[in-house]
C-alpha positions as CSV (number, residue, x, y, z in Angstrom):
1,M,-2.2,18.3,-33.0
2,K,-2.0,14.9,-34.7
3,S,1.3,14.1,-33.0
4,V,-0.2,14.9,-29.5
5,I,-3.1,12.5,-30.2
6,C,-0.7,9.8,-31.4
7,L,1.5,10.2,-28.3
8,F,-1.5,10.0,-26.1
9,L,-2.7,6.8,-27.8
10,L,0.7,5.3,-27.6
11,L,0.9,6.1,-23.9
12,L,-2.5,4.4,-23.4
13,F,-1.3,1.4,-25.3
14,V,1.9,1.0,-23.3
15,I,0.0,1.3,-20.0
16,S,-2.6,-1.3,-21.1
17,I,0.2,-3.7,-22.0
18,N,2.3,-3.1,-18.8
19,P,-0.2,-2.3,-16.0
20,I,1.2,-1.2,-12.7
21,N,2.5,-4.4,-10.9
22,E,1.3,-4.6,-7.3
23,K,4.2,-6.8,-6.2
24,Y,6.0,-3.7,-5.2
25,L,3.1,-2.6,-3.0
26,Y,1.7,-4.5,0.0
27,P,0.1,-7.7,-1.2
28,V,-3.5,-6.7,-1.0
29,K,-4.6,-9.6,-3.3
30,D,-3.7,-12.3,-0.8
31,E,-6.1,-14.1,1.5
32,H,-4.3,-13.5,4.7
33,C,-7.1,-11.6,6.4
34,E,-9.9,-13.7,5.1
35,I,-8.3,-16.9,6.5
36,Q,-8.6,-15.3,9.9
37,N,-12.2,-14.2,9.3
38,L,-11.2,-10.6,9.1
39,K,-11.6,-7.9,6.4
40,K,-8.7,-6.2,4.6
41,A,-8.0,-2.6,5.6
42,Y,-8.0,-0.7,2.4
43,G,-6.3,2.7,2.2
44,P,-3.7,4.1,4.4
45,T,-5.2,3.3,7.8
46,M,-3.0,4.0,10.9
47,C,-2.1,0.9,12.9
48,I,-4.0,1.5,16.1
49,L,-5.1,-1.8,17.8
50,K,-8.1,-2.3,20.1
51,D,-5.9,-2.3,23.2
52,G,-4.7,1.2,22.5
53,T,-1.2,0.2,21.3
54,F,-0.1,1.7,18.0
55,N,2.8,1.6,15.5
56,L,3.4,4.8,13.6
57,H,5.7,3.1,11.1
58,T,3.1,0.7,9.6
59,N,-0.5,0.6,8.4
60,C,-3.3,-1.6,9.5
61,R,-3.6,-4.8,7.5
62,C,-6.7,-6.5,8.8
63,V,-9.8,-5.1,10.6
64,D,-12.6,-6.7,12.5
65,P,-15.6,-6.9,10.2
66,N,-18.1,-6.1,13.0
67,T,-16.3,-3.1,14.7
68,G,-13.9,-1.9,12.1
69,D,-11.1,-1.9,14.6
70,C,-7.6,-2.8,13.5
71,E,-6.7,-6.4,14.4
72,E,-3.3,-6.8,12.7
73,C,-0.7,-4.5,11.2
74,Y,1.7,-4.9,8.4
75,P,5.2,-5.8,9.5
76,T,7.6,-2.9,10.0
77,V,9.9,-2.3,7.0
78,N,13.2,-0.6,7.7
79,K,14.1,1.7,4.9
80,P,17.0,4.2,4.8
81,F,16.0,7.8,5.2
82,A,16.4,9.6,1.9
83,T,17.7,13.1,1.8
84,L,18.8,15.6,-0.8
85,I,21.7,16.7,1.4
86,D,24.9,14.7,1.0
87,D,26.2,13.5,4.4
88,R,29.9,13.9,3.4
89,F,29.8,17.6,4.1
C-alpha cells in the first residue's frame, strides 16, 4: 500500500515539474483574436462561417463576441493518415 502511495506522489511531483506544454496544441494563449476585437473560440468548435461556408478539416479560431458566430478558422494542417494496416501488402 505504501508503494502505491509513493508512486502516486512521485507521479504528481513529475507532473507538477513538467506540465503539459501547449506549444504542441493550437496557440490559445496568443492575442490574435483580441487584436481583431474578437473572442477566442474555446473547445472543438466546427469552422462554419457566417456566410455559410465551412471547412471540415479545421476548428473555429475566433468568434464574434456579439453573435457567437465563427469569424476566422485555424489554418488547415495536412497530416498523413495513420493506419494500422501496412500498405506494402
